[in-house]
C-alpha positions as CSV (number, residue, x, y, z in Angstrom):
1,M,-3.6,27.6,37.8
2,F,-6.0,27.9,34.5
3,G,-3.5,29.7,32.6
4,A,-2.2,26.9,30.5
5,A,-5.5,26.2,29.6
6,I,-7.2,29.4,28.5
7,P,-7.3,28.5,24.5
8,E,-9.8,25.8,25.9
9,M,-11.3,27.7,28.4
10,F,-11.9,30.6,25.2
11,L,-13.4,27.4,23.0
12,A,-15.9,26.5,25.0
13,V,-16.9,29.9,26.1
14,A,-16.8,30.7,22.2
15,G,-19.3,27.4,21.4
16,M,-22.0,28.5,24.2
17,M,-21.9,31.9,22.8
18,L,-22.7,30.8,18.9
19,L,-24.8,28.1,20.0
20,I,-26.8,30.6,21.4
21,F,-26.3,32.8,18.6
22,G,-27.4,30.1,15.9
23,V,-30.3,29.3,18.6
24,L,-32.0,33.0,18.2
25,R,-31.2,33.4,14.6
26,G,-32.5,29.7,13.1
27,N,-30.5,27.5,10.3
28,D,-30.4,30.9,8.3
29,G,-27.3,32.0,10.5
30,T,-25.5,28.8,10.0
31,R,-23.1,30.5,7.6
32,A,-22.0,33.5,9.9
33,V,-21.9,30.4,12.1
34,C,-19.6,28.3,10.2
35,W,-16.9,31.3,10.0
36,G,-18.1,31.4,13.3
37,T,-16.6,28.8,14.3
38,I,-13.7,28.9,12.1
39,G,-12.8,32.5,14.0
40,A,-13.1,31.0,16.9
41,F,-10.4,27.8,16.5
42,I,-8.0,30.9,14.2
43,V,-8.4,33.2,18.0
44,T,-7.7,30.1,19.6
45,A,-4.2,29.5,17.5
46,L,-3.0,33.0,18.6
47,F,-4.0,32.4,22.4
48,L,-1.2,28.8,22.0
49,T,0.9,31.3,20.7
50,G,1.3,33.1,23.7
51,L,1.6,30.3,26.1
52,D,4.8,29.5,28.2
53,W,5.9,26.6,25.6
54,D,7.8,25.0,28.6
55,R,5.8,22.5,31.0
56,A,3.0,23.6,32.6
57,L,0.1,22.1,34.5
58,A,-3.7,22.8,35.5
59,F,-6.9,21.6,37.1
60,D,-4.8,20.3,40.1
61,G,-2.1,18.2,37.5
62,M,-5.0,16.9,35.3
63,F,-3.9,18.7,32.2
64,V,-1.0,19.4,30.8
65,S,0.7,21.7,28.3
66,D,4.0,22.0,26.6
67,R,5.9,22.5,23.6
68,F,4.6,18.9,22.1
69,A,0.9,19.4,22.8
70,I,0.9,22.9,21.5
71,F,2.4,21.4,17.8
72,A,-0.2,18.8,17.8
73,K,-3.0,21.8,18.8
74,F,-1.8,23.8,16.0
75,L,-1.8,21.0,14.0
76,I,-5.5,20.1,15.4
77,L,-7.1,23.9,15.2
78,A,-5.3,24.4,11.2
79,G,-7.2,20.8,9.9
80,L,-11.0,21.8,11.8
81,A,-10.4,25.1,10.1
82,G,-10.2,23.8,7.0
83,A,-12.2,21.3,7.3
84,L,-14.9,23.4,7.8
85,A,-14.1,26.0,5.7
86,I,-14.3,23.7,2.9
87,S,-17.6,22.6,3.8
88,V,-19.9,25.6,4.2
89,R,-21.0,25.5,0.2
90,Y,-22.2,21.9,0.4
91,L,-24.2,22.3,3.4
92,Y,-26.1,24.6,1.2
93,Q,-25.9,22.8,-2.1
94,E,-27.1,19.3,-0.2
95,R,-29.7,21.5,1.8
96,M,-28.2,20.2,5.4
97,A,-27.0,23.9,6.3
98,R,-28.2,23.6,10.0
99,F,-26.5,25.6,12.6
100,E,-25.5,22.9,14.7
101,Y,-22.9,21.6,12.3
102,P,-19.8,24.2,13.2
103,V,-21.1,23.6,16.7
104,L,-20.6,20.4,16.9
105,V,-17.1,20.2,15.2
106,L,-16.6,23.4,17.8
107,F,-17.0,21.0,20.6
108,A,-15.6,17.9,19.1
109,G,-12.1,20.1,18.1
110,L,-12.7,21.0,22.0
111,G,-12.3,17.7,23.0
112,M,-9.7,16.9,20.5
113,L,-7.7,19.6,22.3
114,L,-8.1,18.3,26.2
115,M,-7.2,14.7,25.1
116,V,-3.4,16.2,23.5
117,S,-3.0,18.2,27.2
118,A,-4.4,14.6,29.1
119,N,-2.6,14.2,32.3
120,N,-4.8,12.0,33.8
121,M,-6.9,9.1,32.7
122,L,-10.3,10.7,34.0
123,S,-9.3,14.1,31.9
124,L,-8.5,11.5,28.8
125,Y,-11.7,9.9,28.6
126,V,-14.0,12.8,29.7
127,A,-12.3,14.4,26.2
128,L,-12.2,11.7,24.5
129,E,-16.3,11.1,24.9
130,L,-16.6,15.0,24.5
131,Q,-14.8,14.5,20.6
132,S,-16.4,10.9,20.1
133,L,-20.5,12.2,21.3
134,S,-20.2,15.3,18.9
135,L,-18.5,12.6,16.3
136,Y,-21.6,10.0,16.3
137,V,-24.0,13.0,15.8
138,L,-22.3,14.7,12.7
139,A,-21.8,10.8,11.4
140,A,-25.7,10.6,10.9
141,F,-25.8,14.6,10.7
142,R,-27.8,14.3,7.5
143,R,-31.2,12.7,8.9
144,D,-33.0,12.0,5.6
145,H,-30.2,10.1,3.8
146,A,-30.1,6.4,5.1
147,R,-26.3,5.3,4.8
148,A,-25.4,8.5,7.1
149,A,-28.6,6.6,9.4
150,E,-26.8,3.7,9.5
151,A,-22.6,5.3,9.0
152,G,-23.8,7.1,12.5
153,I,-25.3,3.6,14.3
154,K,-22.1,1.5,12.9
155,Y,-19.8,4.8,14.0
156,F,-21.7,4.9,17.3
157,V,-21.9,1.2,18.4
158,L,-17.9,0.4,17.3
159,G,-17.3,3.6,19.1
160,A,-19.3,2.5,22.7
161,L,-17.9,-0.8,22.7
162,A,-13.9,0.7,22.1
163,S,-14.9,3.2,24.7
164,G,-15.7,0.1,27.1
165,M,-12.1,-1.3,26.6
166,L,-11.5,2.0,27.3
167,L,-12.9,2.1,30.9
168,F,-12.2,-1.1,31.1
169,G,-8.2,-1.0,31.1
170,I,-8.2,1.9,32.9
171,S,-9.5,0.5,35.9
172,L,-7.5,-2.5,35.5
173,I,-4.5,0.1,35.4
174,Y,-6.2,2.7,38.8
175,G,-6.4,-1.0,40.4
176,Y,-2.4,-2.1,40.4
177,T,-1.0,1.3,40.3
178,G,-3.7,3.3,42.6
179,S,-3.9,6.4,40.7
180,L,-5.1,7.6,37.4
181,S,-2.3,10.6,37.2
182,F,0.0,9.9,34.6
183,D,2.8,10.9,35.9
184,T,1.9,8.7,39.2
185,I,1.5,5.8,37.2
186,A,4.9,6.0,35.4
187,A,6.6,6.4,38.6
188,T,4.8,3.6,40.4
189,L,5.4,1.0,36.9
190,G,9.1,2.7,36.8
191,E,9.3,1.4,40.4
192,A,7.8,-1.9,40.0
193,N,9.9,-2.1,36.8
194,A,12.9,-1.5,38.4
195,S,12.2,-4.1,41.1
196,E,12.5,-8.5,41.0
197,A,8.7,-8.5,40.8
198,G,8.6,-6.8,37.6
199,I,4.9,-5.4,36.8
200,T,2.2,-7.4,37.2
201,A,0.5,-9.0,34.9
202,G,-2.7,-7.1,35.1
203,A,-1.5,-3.6,34.7
204,I,-0.5,-5.2,31.1
205,V,-3.8,-6.4,30.4
206,G,-5.0,-3.2,31.4
207,M,-2.4,-0.8,29.5
208,V,-3.3,-3.8,26.6
209,F,-7.2,-2.6,26.8
210,V,-6.5,1.2,27.1
211,L,-4.6,0.6,23.7
212,V,-7.3,-1.5,21.5
213,G,-9.5,1.5,22.7
214,L,-7.3,4.1,21.0
215,A,-6.6,2.0,18.0
216,F,-10.2,2.1,17.1
217,K,-10.3,5.8,17.3
218,I,-7.0,5.2,14.9
219,S,-8.7,3.2,12.7
220,A,-5.8,0.5,13.1
221,V,-6.3,-3.1,11.8
222,P,-8.0,-5.2,13.2
223,F,-9.9,-2.4,14.8
224,H,-10.9,-0.5,11.5
225,M,-14.0,-2.3,10.2
226,W,-16.0,0.9,11.0
227,T,-13.9,3.0,8.9
228,P,-14.6,2.3,5.1
229,D,-18.6,2.3,6.0
230,V,-18.4,5.3,8.1
231,Y,-16.7,7.3,5.4
232,E,-19.1,5.9,2.9
233,G,-22.0,6.5,4.4
234,A,-21.3,9.9,6.4
235,P,-21.8,12.9,4.5
236,T,-18.0,14.1,2.9
237,P,-18.1,17.3,4.8
238,V,-18.4,14.8,7.9
239,T,-15.9,12.1,6.2
240,A,-13.2,14.9,5.7
241,L,-12.9,16.0,8.8
242,F,-13.3,12.2,10.3
243,A,-9.7,11.7,7.6
244,I,-8.6,15.1,8.5
245,V,-8.7,15.9,13.0
246,P,-9.9,13.0,14.8
247,K,-6.4,10.7,13.9
248,I,-4.0,13.7,14.9
249,A,-5.9,14.3,18.3
250,A,-5.9,10.2,19.0
251,M,-2.3,9.4,17.9
252,A,-1.4,12.5,19.9
253,L,-2.5,11.0,22.9
254,L,-1.6,7.7,22.2
255,T,1.7,8.6,21.9
256,R,1.6,10.6,25.5
257,L,0.6,7.7,26.9
258,L,3.0,5.6,25.4
259,F,5.9,7.4,27.0
260,G,4.7,8.7,29.7
261,P,2.9,6.5,32.3
262,F,3.5,3.1,30.1
263,G,7.1,4.2,29.5
264,A,8.1,1.5,31.7
265,M,6.3,-0.6,29.7
266,M,8.2,-0.5,26.7
267,P,8.7,-3.7,25.6
268,D,5.4,-5.1,25.9
269,W,3.6,-2.2,24.2
270,Q,6.3,-2.7,21.0
271,Q,4.8,-6.4,20.4
272,I,1.1,-4.4,20.2
273,I,2.1,-1.4,17.5
274,W,4.4,-3.8,16.0
275,I,1.1,-6.3,15.1
276,L,-1.0,-2.9,14.5
277,A,0.9,-1.4,12.3
278,A,2.1,-4.6,10.2
279,G,-1.8,-5.2,9.7
280,S,-2.7,-1.5,8.3
281,M,0.2,-1.4,6.6
282,V,-1.4,-4.4,4.8
283,V,-4.7,-4.3,4.7
284,G,-4.1,0.1,4.0
285,A,-2.4,-1.0,0.8
286,V,-4.3,-4.4,-0.3
287,A,-8.0,-3.9,0.6
288,G,-7.7,-0.2,-1.3
289,L,-6.9,-1.9,-4.3
290,A,-10.9,-3.4,-5.3
291,Q,-12.5,0.5,-4.5
292,N,-14.2,1.9,-6.7
293,N,-15.8,4.8,-4.5
294,I,-13.3,7.6,-3.9
295,K,-14.4,8.0,-0.1
296,R,-14.1,4.2,0.6
297,L,-10.7,4.1,-1.1
298,L,-9.4,7.1,0.8
299,A,-10.3,5.3,4.3
300,Y,-8.1,2.4,3.2
301,S,-5.8,5.3,2.7
302,S,-5.9,6.5,6.3
303,I,-5.3,3.1,6.9
304,G,-2.3,2.5,5.4
305,N,-1.2,6.1,6.5
306,M,-1.6,5.3,10.4
307,G,0.2,2.1,9.8
308,Y,3.0,4.5,8.8
309,V,2.5,6.4,11.3
310,L,3.0,3.6,14.3
311,L,6.2,2.5,12.9
312,G,7.8,5.9,14.3
313,L,6.4,4.9,17.6
314,L,7.5,1.4,17.1
315,A,11.0,2.8,17.1
316,G,10.6,4.4,20.9
317,T,13.3,7.0,20.2
318,E,12.8,11.0,20.2
319,E,13.2,10.4,16.9
320,G,10.9,8.5,15.9
321,V,8.0,10.4,18.4
322,A,9.3,13.5,16.0
323,A,8.5,11.5,12.7
324,V,5.4,11.0,14.2
325,L,4.6,14.6,14.1
326,F,6.5,15.2,11.0
327,Y,3.9,12.6,9.1
328,L,1.4,13.9,10.9
329,A,1.6,17.6,9.7
330,I,1.9,15.7,6.2
331,Y,-0.9,13.8,6.3
332,M,-3.5,16.6,7.3
333,V,-1.8,18.5,4.0
334,M,-2.4,16.2,1.4
335,T,-5.6,14.9,3.1
336,L,-7.5,18.5,3.6
337,G,-5.9,18.7,-0.3
338,V,-7.6,15.8,-1.7
339,F,-10.8,16.3,0.1
340,S,-11.5,20.1,-1.7
341,I,-11.2,18.1,-4.9
342,V,-13.8,15.5,-3.8
343,L,-15.8,18.3,-2.9
344,I,-16.0,20.0,-5.7
345,M,-17.0,17.0,-7.4
346,R,-20.9,17.2,-8.9
347,R,-22.6,16.6,-11.8
348,D,-25.9,17.8,-12.6
349,D,-26.0,19.5,-9.1
350,V,-25.3,15.5,-7.3
351,A,-22.5,14.8,-5.4
352,V,-20.3,12.7,-7.4
353,E,-18.1,10.0,-5.3
354,T,-17.0,7.0,-8.0
355,I,-13.4,7.1,-9.2
356,D,-14.7,6.8,-12.8
357,D,-16.8,10.3,-12.5
358,L,-12.9,11.2,-12.6
359,A,-12.5,10.5,-16.4
360,G,-11.6,13.0,-18.6
361,L,-11.3,15.9,-15.8
362,S,-8.3,16.9,-17.4
363,R,-9.8,18.2,-20.2
364,Y,-12.8,20.2,-18.5
365,K,-11.0,21.4,-15.2
366,P,-7.2,20.4,-16.1
367,A,-5.4,23.0,-13.0
368,L,-8.0,20.5,-10.9
369,A,-6.8,17.3,-12.5
370,Y,-3.3,18.4,-11.8
371,A,-3.6,19.5,-8.4
372,M,-5.5,15.9,-7.7
373,A,-2.4,14.2,-9.6
374,L,0.5,16.7,-7.4
375,L,-1.6,15.5,-4.0
376,L,-1.6,11.5,-5.4
377,F,1.9,12.0,-6.1
378,S,2.8,13.1,-2.9
379,M,0.2,10.0,-1.2
380,S,2.2,7.3,-3.4
381,G,5.5,8.6,-1.2
382,I,6.8,10.1,-5.1
383,P,10.5,12.3,-3.9
384,P,10.4,15.4,-4.1
385,L,7.2,15.9,-2.7
386,A,6.3,16.1,1.1
387,G,4.9,13.1,1.2
388,F,8.0,11.2,0.3
389,F,9.8,12.8,3.1
390,G,7.5,11.8,5.8
391,K,7.3,8.0,5.0
392,F,11.9,8.7,4.5
393,L,11.5,9.8,8.4
394,V,9.1,7.3,9.9
395,F,11.1,4.3,8.0
396,K,14.7,5.7,8.9
397,A,13.2,6.0,12.6
398,A,12.0,2.3,12.6
399,V,15.7,1.0,11.2
400,A,17.5,2.5,13.3
401,S,15.5,0.6,16.3
402,G,16.2,-2.5,14.2
403,F,13.1,-3.3,13.1
404,Y,14.1,-4.2,9.5
405,V,11.6,-6.5,8.2
406,L,8.7,-4.0,9.5
407,A,10.5,-1.2,7.3
408,V,10.5,-3.9,4.4
409,L,7.0,-4.5,5.2
410,G,6.4,-0.5,4.8
411,V,8.1,0.2,1.9
412,V,6.5,-3.0,0.0
413,A,2.7,-1.5,1.1
414,S,3.7,1.9,-0.1
415,V,4.5,0.4,-3.5
416,V,1.5,-1.6,-3.1
417,A,-0.8,1.3,-2.0
418,A,0.6,3.2,-5.2
419,F,-1.4,1.1,-8.0
420,Y,-4.7,2.7,-6.6
421,Y,-3.3,6.2,-6.8
422,L,-1.9,6.1,-10.0
423,R,-5.4,4.6,-10.9
424,L,-6.8,8.0,-10.5
425,I,-4.4,9.9,-12.2
426,K,-4.5,7.7,-15.3
427,V,-8.6,7.8,-14.9
428,M,-8.5,11.5,-15.2
429,F,-5.7,12.0,-18.0
430,F,-6.2,8.9,-20.2
431,D,-9.8,7.5,-19.4
432,E,-12.4,8.6,-22.3
433,A,-14.2,11.8,-20.8
434,A,-17.4,11.6,-18.6
435,D,-19.9,14.8,-18.4
436,P,-18.1,17.9,-17.0
437,F,-18.0,18.7,-13.5
438,D,-20.8,21.7,-13.4
439,G,-20.1,22.5,-9.7
440,E,-18.1,26.0,-8.9
441,I,-14.8,26.5,-7.0
442,G,-15.6,28.9,-5.3
443,T,-13.4,31.2,-3.3
444,T,-12.7,28.9,-0.4
445,K,-11.9,25.6,-1.9
446,R,-10.0,26.9,-4.2
447,L,-7.7,29.1,-1.4
448,V,-7.1,26.1,0.8
449,L,-6.6,23.9,-2.4
450,T,-4.0,26.0,-3.4
451,V,-2.5,26.4,-0.3
452,C,-2.4,22.5,0.3
453,V,-0.5,21.8,-3.5
454,A,2.3,24.5,-2.5
455,L,3.2,23.1,0.6
456,V,3.1,20.0,-0.6
457,V,4.8,20.9,-3.9
458,G,7.2,23.5,-2.3
459,F,8.3,21.3,0.7
460,V,11.4,20.5,-0.9
461,L,12.2,24.3,-0.3
462,M,12.2,24.6,3.3
463,P,11.9,20.8,5.2
464,D,14.2,22.0,7.4
465,T,12.1,24.1,9.5
466,L,9.1,21.5,10.1
467,V,11.9,19.5,10.9
468,E,13.3,21.0,13.5
469,T,10.1,22.4,15.0
470,T,9.0,18.2,15.4
471,R,12.4,17.6,16.6
472,A,11.8,20.1,19.5
473,A,8.4,18.7,20.6
474,A,9.3,15.4,20.7
475,S,11.8,16.6,22.4
476,A,9.9,18.1,25.4
477,L,7.6,15.0,25.9
478,F,10.4,12.4,25.4
479,G,12.4,14.4,27.9
480,Q,9.7,14.3,30.7
481,A,9.4,10.4,30.0
482,L,13.2,9.7,30.7
């Protein structure tokens, strides 16, 4: 009965053990807890490899494990481990090394894994809140910093509002279908759609509120207002975590909802996704042009990237879902690489975050400058780097489903967004050199950055592996939905 949930059960036990260890050792054990958490993520991934990749249920059908969920969980665990690994040195540099940090990351990660496997509205909500509550605390983790406190308050207040909307939507869905189970909801709405009466307006309104709650989690326009401020105010490692992992979990959950319980309402939710995708691509491209803070720039970049991902969902096909998973994998690698470099940016032992501070980076740290340039070129979608293939697949899926206008809008937005990526490259290579950075790269950041750049550059040599894996994961989910 519990076999499908063994990885999550192990991670929960590991989190409690690391919490007890941290309490006994105090903040002196922060480094050990950090690496213990990373080890727990690795062991959890090993448990995932031992699972049967066919559909399996646990906890009376509230938890589902299938090829789609397992693939998404691998991405989440990789992103969590990478984000935490590049954070350890920063915690000590900024004198905020407390053992609660990695423990909160672990429990946020546990919530993300449970979100991906939710098969019931109740388990969905509990998992989402486990993730959210941990992230609220992390946003304000630097208690003596006014901007971090402001970021935490903004994230909490707006997150609570989104959570209330989600819960209201769930109550409407329950009222009109009589169940919280994804499978039962899908069957009930499918039967209603096939009947002459059709799906009731109340159920459609409930779905809209649920989508609004999840749109907040992925920073989709117009529910993106928290993102630039929280990204700028939160400690940089927390910003890296926000940019890399929660969006993968929320997008995977959104995908499961749209093609599972809400599959019968595809014409209705496609209208909503169309607006979210168009708004996110436009705002992410245009608003990023005026930014001078790198973290705010990356916030708008993430908003735009989520717009591209929504194009794959909008297609409503197996090809579109595969493109979503493919893009999320590439996005995670690129973002992790960029934030590895941002965390290295220190001058006089103070973290710097503005674009102007990158001036002349190629003169003092040429390897770092070229690595950043390659990652930014990939984010711009320039071939033959990995980012090009991600955008190509989501645009292809949208065109195949007849969404020509939105695909063209996506291409135009991608060209506009390329300006601020290229601006960073111009500053690094052509502007008058600023004072050199005195921050050490460190073995961990060097390793993470090397792996990210190698994957982005070398992806053209082995694209079929990831393409086939994402197709298999998508087919598992899409087959169940249909």
